[in-house]
C-alpha positions as CSV (number, residue, x, y, z in Angstrom):
1,M,83.8,65.7,122.7
2,G,82.5,69.3,122.6
3,F,78.9,68.1,123.2
4,A,79.9,65.9,126.1
5,S,82.1,68.5,127.7
6,S,79.2,71.0,127.5
7,L,76.9,68.6,129.3
8,V,79.5,67.7,131.9
9,G,80.4,71.3,132.4
10,A,76.8,72.2,133.0
11,A,76.4,69.4,135.6
12,V,79.6,70.4,137.4
13,H,78.6,74.1,137.5
14,L,75.2,73.2,138.9
15,I,76.6,71.1,141.6
16,W,79.2,73.8,142.4
17,A,76.5,76.4,142.6
18,L,74.3,74.4,144.9
19,L,77.3,73.7,147.2
20,F,78.1,77.5,147.2
21,Y,74.4,78.2,148.0
22,E,74.6,76.0,151.0
23,L,77.9,77.6,152.0
24,F,76.8,81.3,151.5
25,R,73.1,81.3,152.4
26,R,74.2,82.3,155.9
27,V,75.8,85.4,154.5
28,N,72.8,86.5,152.5
29,R,70.1,84.1,151.5
30,T,68.6,86.3,148.8
31,I,71.9,87.0,147.0
32,S,72.8,83.4,147.3
33,L,69.5,82.3,145.8
34,L,69.9,84.8,143.0
35,A,73.4,83.4,142.3
36,V,72.0,79.9,142.0
37,F,69.3,81.2,139.6
38,F,72.0,82.7,137.4
39,V,73.9,79.4,137.4
40,I,70.8,77.5,136.5
41,V,70.2,79.8,133.5
42,C,74.0,79.5,132.7
43,C,73.7,75.7,132.8
44,V,70.6,75.6,130.6
45,M,72.4,77.9,128.1
46,Q,75.6,75.7,128.2
47,A,73.5,72.6,127.6
48,L,71.7,74.3,124.7
49,A,75.1,75.4,123.3
50,G,76.1,71.8,123.4
51,L,73.1,70.8,121.3
52,F,74.0,73.4,118.8
53,Y,77.5,72.0,118.8
54,I,76.3,68.5,117.8
55,A,73.5,69.6,115.5
56,P,75.9,70.1,112.5
57,L,77.0,66.5,112.7
58,L,73.3,65.4,112.7
59,V,72.6,67.5,109.7
60,L,75.6,66.2,107.7
61,D,75.1,62.6,108.8
62,D,71.4,62.4,107.9
63,A,71.5,62.1,104.2
64,G,68.1,60.4,103.8
65,S,65.7,63.0,105.2
66,L,67.8,66.0,104.0
67,A,68.4,64.7,100.5
68,S,66.3,67.5,99.0
69,F,68.8,70.1,100.1
70,S,71.8,71.0,98.0
71,T,75.3,70.8,99.4
72,E,75.4,74.6,99.7
73,Q,72.1,74.6,101.6
74,L,73.3,71.9,104.0
75,Q,76.5,73.9,104.6
76,S,74.4,77.0,105.3
77,I,72.3,75.1,107.9
78,V,75.5,73.8,109.5
79,A,76.9,77.4,109.6
80,I,73.7,78.6,111.3
81,F,74.0,75.9,114.0
82,L,77.7,76.8,114.6
83,K,76.7,80.5,114.9
84,L,73.9,79.6,117.3
85,N,76.4,77.6,119.4
86,E,78.7,80.6,119.6
87,A,75.9,83.1,120.5
88,T,74.4,80.7,123.1
89,F,77.7,80.2,124.7
90,E,78.3,84.0,124.9
91,I,74.9,84.3,126.7
92,D,76.1,81.6,129.0
93,L,79.2,83.6,129.8
94,V,77.1,86.6,130.7
95,F,75.1,84.6,133.3
96,F,78.3,83.0,134.6
97,G,79.7,86.5,135.0
98,L,76.7,87.5,137.1
99,W,77.2,84.4,139.2
100,C,80.9,85.4,139.7
101,V,80.0,88.9,140.8
102,L,77.4,87.8,143.3
103,T,79.5,85.0,144.7
104,G,82.5,87.4,144.9
105,W,80.3,89.8,146.9
106,L,79.2,86.9,149.2
107,I,82.8,85.9,149.7
108,Y,83.8,89.5,150.4
109,K,81.0,89.8,153.0
110,S,81.4,86.4,154.5
111,G,84.3,86.8,156.9
112,F,85.1,83.1,156.5
113,M,87.1,83.5,153.3
114,P,89.6,86.2,152.2
115,R,88.1,89.4,151.0
116,L,90.7,89.6,148.2
117,I,89.3,86.4,146.6
118,G,85.9,88.0,146.6
119,I,87.2,91.2,145.0
120,L,89.1,89.2,142.3
121,L,86.0,87.0,141.6
122,M,83.8,90.1,141.2
123,I,86.4,91.6,138.7
124,D,86.4,88.2,136.9
125,G,82.6,88.3,136.7
126,L,82.6,91.8,135.3
127,G,84.9,90.5,132.6
128,W,82.6,87.7,131.6
129,F,79.6,90.0,131.8
130,L,81.2,92.0,128.9
131,F,80.0,89.2,126.6
132,I,76.7,91.1,126.7
133,A,78.5,93.0,123.9
134,P,80.4,90.2,122.1
135,P,82.5,92.4,119.8
136,V,83.8,94.3,122.8
137,A,84.4,91.1,124.7
138,H,86.2,89.5,121.8
139,Q,88.6,92.4,121.6
140,L,89.2,92.4,125.4
141,F,89.4,88.6,125.7
142,P,93.0,88.5,126.8
143,V,92.1,90.8,129.7
144,I,89.0,88.8,130.5
145,A,91.0,85.6,130.5
146,L,93.6,87.1,132.8
147,A,90.8,88.4,135.2
148,S,89.3,84.9,135.0
149,A,92.6,83.3,136.0
150,L,93.2,85.8,138.8
151,G,89.6,85.2,140.2
152,E,88.8,81.6,139.7
153,I,92.2,79.8,140.2
154,P,92.9,81.4,143.6
155,L,89.3,80.5,144.7
156,M,89.8,76.9,143.7
157,I,93.2,76.6,145.3
158,Y,92.1,78.3,148.5
159,L,89.1,76.0,148.9
160,L,91.2,72.9,148.1
161,V,94.3,73.8,150.2
162,V,93.1,76.1,153.0
163,G,89.3,75.8,153.1
164,L,87.0,78.2,154.8
165,N,87.3,79.6,158.4
166,V,85.0,77.0,160.0
167,K,84.9,78.9,163.3
168,R,83.5,82.1,161.5
169,W,81.1,80.0,159.4
170,N,79.7,78.4,162.6
171,E,79.4,81.8,164.2
172,L,77.2,82.9,161.3
173,T,75.1,79.7,161.9
174,Q,74.7,80.5,165.6
175,L,73.7,84.1,164.8
176,Q,70.9,82.9,162.5
177,R,69.6,80.6,165.2
178,N,69.4,83.3,167.9
């Protein structure tokens, strides 16, 4: 389940980022492209974390080719894969944080979405970026989780319930054409 959810999560994040690129490229194409780049790296790291998540099962399930290893050695190999999963996922969170900061800035500058959502998403991103120093991030995780909820949940609800200001978004399109 963890492996499958990692792959599905990576695919959903990639689709989400491409939709956001299309939405926000009118605000700032360079920043929007950079945000997509960070999400691509994020998705690659998330998929890699998924592989490290399933690797212990493959090691423990393949008795034939690993028969020369003792039980303790196999357990050590499994522990290494689990640590690699955790480290890879923490790197994923750093890149996700960068995406949140850039997307929050784009929302703030857009004029077709509430600035407050942009500010909250930037704060959220700074929280995830703290995983660049995992011991600090682990100690501050309750604060990071709260910042995440305050940034990401209002964004999703706003987009699902209200949507963007289409008139302002179309004005940006007209400005680019002129």
